C-alpha positions, 0 to 999 in steps of 0.5 A, a space after each residue: 577372448 571370444 575372437 580368436 582371429 582378424 583377417 585383412 584383405 587389402 586394408 590400408 597397410 595390409 596388402 593382400 590377403 593377411 590372417 593375424 592371431 590368435 587373440 587370447 584373454 590378454 594379447 598385446 601388440 608390439 613393433 616399431 613405428 609404421 608396423 602396422 599396430 594403429 592400423 590393426 585397431 583401425 582394423 578392428 574398429 571397422 569391422 565392428 561398424 566405426 565410421 571411416 572418419 574415426 579411422 584418420 581418413 576422410 572417405 572409405 577409399 583411402 583404407 584400401 591398400 595403395 603401395 608406396 610411390 604408386 598412384 591408387 590402383 582402382 581395380 583393388 578392394 578391401 576386406 576385414 573379417 573378424 573370426 568369432 567363436 562362441 564358447 560351448 556351455 557346460 555339457 556341450 560338445 566341442 565343435 569346430 564348425 562355422 555357422 556357414 557349414 565349414 569342415 572342422 579341422 583336421 587333427 594337423 592344425 590341432 597343435 599345442 597354440 591351437 588347443 589353447 583356442 576357445 571351441 564352439 560356435 564360430 561366426 564371421 563378421 566382415 566389412 568390404 569396400 568395393 572398388 567403387 568406395 562403397 561398403 558391404 556387411 557380410 555375416 558368415 560370407 552373406 551380405 546382410 544390412 547394416 541394421 541386421 549386422 548391429 544387431 548381430 554384433 548387439 547379440 554378442 554383447 557389441 553395441 555400436 552406438 556405446 562403443 563398448 567394445 575398444 577404448 581408444 586414445 584419450 576416452 579415459 580422459 574423456 570419461 573422467 571429465 563427463 558430467 553425471 548424466 553423461 555417464 548415465 547416458 554411457 552407461 545406459 548405452 553400453 548396457 543397452 537400456 537406451 534401446 528401451 528408453 522409448 519402451 521405458 518411458 512409454 511403460 513409465 508413462 503407462 504407469 502414470 497413467 495407471 497410478 492416476 487412473 488408480 488414484 481417479 478411481 480410488 478418490 471416486 471411491 471415496 467420493 461414492 462412499 461419501 455421496 452414499 453416506 449422505 444420500 443415506 442420511 438424506 434418505 433418513 432425513 427424508 423418511 423422518 420428514 415424511 412422518 413428520 409431514 403426515 403428522 403436520 397434516 393430520 394436526 393441521 386437520 384438527 387445527 382447522 376444524 378447531 379454528 372453523 368451530 370457533 370461528 362459526 362461534 365467534 361470527 355468531 358472536 361477531 353478527 351480534 355485536 356488529 348490530 349493536 357497533 353499526 347503532 353506535 356506528 350512526 350515534 358516533 356518526 354524528 358525534 363525528 359531524 358535530 365534531 368535524 364542525 368543531 374542528 372546522 371552527 377550531 381549524 378556523 380559530 387555529 388559523 386565525 390564532 396562526 395568523 395572530 401569532 405570526 403577527 404577535 411573532 411579528 410584533 415580538 420581534 419588532 419589540 425585540 428590535 426596539 428592545 435591543 434599541 432601547 439597550 441605551 436606556 437600561 441606565 435609565 431603567 435601573 435609575 427609575 428602579 432604584 427610585 421606584 424602590 425608594 418610592 416604594 419604601 415610602 409608601 411601606 413606611 406609609 401603609 404601616 402608619 395608615 395600619 397603625 392609625 387603623 388599629 387606634 380607630 379600631 379600638 375607638 369604634 370597639 368602646 363606642 360600640 360598647 357604649 351603644 350597646 350598653 344605652 341599647 340595653 337600657 332602653 330595651 330594658 326600659 321599654 320593656 319595664 315600660 311595655 310590662 306597665 302598659 300591658 299591666 294596665 291594660 291587662 286589668 292591671 292597676 293603670 297608671 294615674 294622670 300624675 303618673 302619666 304626667 310623671 311617665 312623660 316627664 321622666 321620659 322627656 327628661 331622659 329623652 334630653 339626657 340622652 340627647 347628647 349620648 345620641 349625638 355622640 353616638 351619632 358622631 362616632 357612627 360617622 367618624 367609624 364610617 369615615 374610618 372605614 371609607 378611609 381604611 378601605 380607600 387605603 387598603 385600595 392603594 395598598 393593594 394598588 401600590 403592592 400590584 405596582 411593586 410586583 410589576 415594577 419587581 417583575 419588569 426589575 427583574 426582567 430588566 436585570 435578566 436582559 441587562 445581563 444577558 446583553 452584558 454577556 452578548 456584549 462580553 462575547 462580541 468583544 471577545 469574538 471581534 479580539 479573535 477576528 482581529 488576531 485571526 485577521 492579522 495572522 490570514 493578512 501575515 499567511 496571505 503575504 507570506 504565501 504571495 512572498 513564497 510564491 513569487 520567489 517559486 515562480 522566480 526560480 521556476 522561470 529561471 529553471 525553464 529559461 535554462 532548460 529551453 536554452 540547454 535544448 532540454 528535449 535531448 534525449 539520452 542514447 541507448 548505450 548511456 541507458 544500458 550503462 545506467 541501468 547496469 549500475 542500477 542493478 549492481 547498486 541493487 545487488 551489492 551496496 558497496 557500489 558507489 557509482 560512475 566516476 562522472 556522476 560522483 564528481 563535477 568541476 568547480 567551474 564550468 570552463 573546466 569541463 573539458 579539461 577534466 574529461 580529458 585528464 580523467 579518461 576513460 577512468 571517468 567511466 569507470 565505476 567506483 566500489 569500496 573494495 576489490 571483493 565487491 569489484 569481483 562480485 560485480 564482474 561475475 554478476 555482469 558475466 553471468 547476466 551478459 549485461 557487458 563489460 565495465 572497469 572497476 575503481 576499488 578504494 582499498 587498493 588504488 594506487 594514488 600519488 604521494 601526498 609529497 608530490 601533490 603538495 609541491 605541485 600544489 605550492 607551484 600552483 599557488 604561485 603560478 595563478 595560470 594553472 592549477 592541479 585537476 584535482 583541486 578543481 574537481 567536487 566530489 559529492 562525498 569525500 570518501 570518493 576523493 581517493 578515485 578522483 587522484 587515482 584518475 587525474 593523478 598529478 595532471 594540471 590544467 593549464 589556461 593555455 597551450 603555452 603555459 602547459 609547454 612552459 611547464 613541461 619543457 622549458 622549468 624541467 629543462 632549466 632544473 636539469 630534469 631532475 624532477 618528475 615529468 608533469 601531464 598537463 592539459 589545457 582548457 580547450 582539451 590539448 594534452 601533453 603527457 608525461 612522455 613529451 608527447 602533444 595531442 591537440 584537438 577535441 573529438 566529438 566523443 570528448 566533447 559530448 563527454 564534456 557535456 555530461 556535467 551540463 548534463 548532470 546540472 540539467 537533471 538538478 534543475 529537473 530534480 529542482 523544477 519537480 521538487 519546486 512545482 509539488 510546493 507550489 501546489 501544496 502551497 496552493 492547496 494549503 492556501 485553497 483550504 485556508 480561505 474555504 474555512 475563513 469563509 466559512 467562518 465569516 458566513 
């Protein structure tokens, strides 16, 4: 151990100059209580720079020796010196000289004990308390500053900040309680690396900056390589582009020369064709002028035709209107058509008969014509004979004698007489033929006229039939549309009646709710504490599904007159939060503590203690016999029966009485009359008076109780507000549906 001796002068319980030692690698200090063992440790700590407040004193002056029973001597000072011997390294000579140049020890001091002490360079560390109570630091009896003193101690491995030189009472336990971060700080202080923290951080920061610069330079190099590659590609592309440009320029030159040659040729051809076209243009202009004149006339005719067409359209519309008016005459037209058909049938029969007669006359005429032809042939033959005879006479042939002539004349006269009747018959036949031909022509004309009339009648009949069918279809469609319109009108009227009834009902409910809200001063706002509690409960419900809510929000009195009584009976449990299990309650409490939201009371349904069913049924039977009171649990309604256990826990077997006299009778007289063997009853009146099971009576209503009792009215108001919003939304939807319906009906009507 390099520390060999400790020299003290007037330090605490050590009066005068005392030399303590020597110290070895393992040295044990023993002695009775008050002998100065702790003061020895304080002295070592004092020399090594520990502050006075860590040495069981409030100021430096308290460390100066003071004899028991006497006042402090203001002329005394204290000094503690630590003798440190640095062992020699291998190969160095042993010296016993102090750093300040003290002489070596004599042979007399070299005892057996001294020979066990280390030999080497000696350093004296001293700390002095002056008479004024101030401190000084010395190294080898030379005064130095605290920083120099600290640096000298650090050179031998003693770190004042880390306190790595002594283990005080409680340090082991404190070290065991340290977290990893504190242990790291302690090791850094002990090893001395804490002093290099700023240098390390600066070097670490420089390293990070260098890494960033390296990464930046590397990325920049990559970017430059990429840019170089891109620029190289762009350069090659630019060279290819320039080559293509030169090729394009030469090609364009050749192309333009080729164009000029062909343009010059085309110009010559165009000039020749222009002359021809000008001549043809003059001709065409004349034609155009003529056509323009014709066009003007055609436009006039078209205008006239449009006016006529307009007039015809008007006439058509008028005729269509008249046709619509003539609809009742369709039946008459149908009858006329049937009459015409009958007449056509009769005319067809007459035509057939006339054709038969014509055929008979035609055959008879043919016979007559044959006879006439025969007679004409005979006459021609006779005339021919006569002419031959006459020519023979005149030609030198023997002529007729007078007798022959006479005979010829007689024969001719006889022939003429004999042919009178045939001629007459022929003339009669010719006249009959002409008459038959005239009659046949007349019949043909009549037939043609009848056929035209038949075609007109058939066409008119077809048009009238088509018109009839169209009108029947239109009439049927109109009837169906009329039926649909009537049914739709009935539906609309029914819907309108339902809308008016529903709208009147909604308006009436809204008026009632608005009146109630106005009477209850609906503009009252909740205080901040209530909002904080509600927000906390909402947060718990979001995080824990087992949270049901406050008991006051889960239940309500069956009648408004029980509000105050139920509030007083439930007490502070009415503000408790109902949860399903104890596990949920623990989680909620942990959440409130972690989030620093506040405190709350929780009622876990799985572990609540409620009154026995026997006692509850006994009290309920008593209440049924006496209508002046009833169980508090029976006048409370819950939205979910699973929460009934929390209500029973809060109110227990408390009874709600109409008056205080009834409560006194139940709690005192009946129990006293029965000997007091039954369990005591807690009673609450409608006005808030309480008689506890212990017999104490509490009367009057505080403002807090009144506000809590009004919370159920607030719940009712909240329900009314929600109902009001729902009714307003329903009314708005109803109005929108009615508006859409009326719009669609108007569109259909249009």
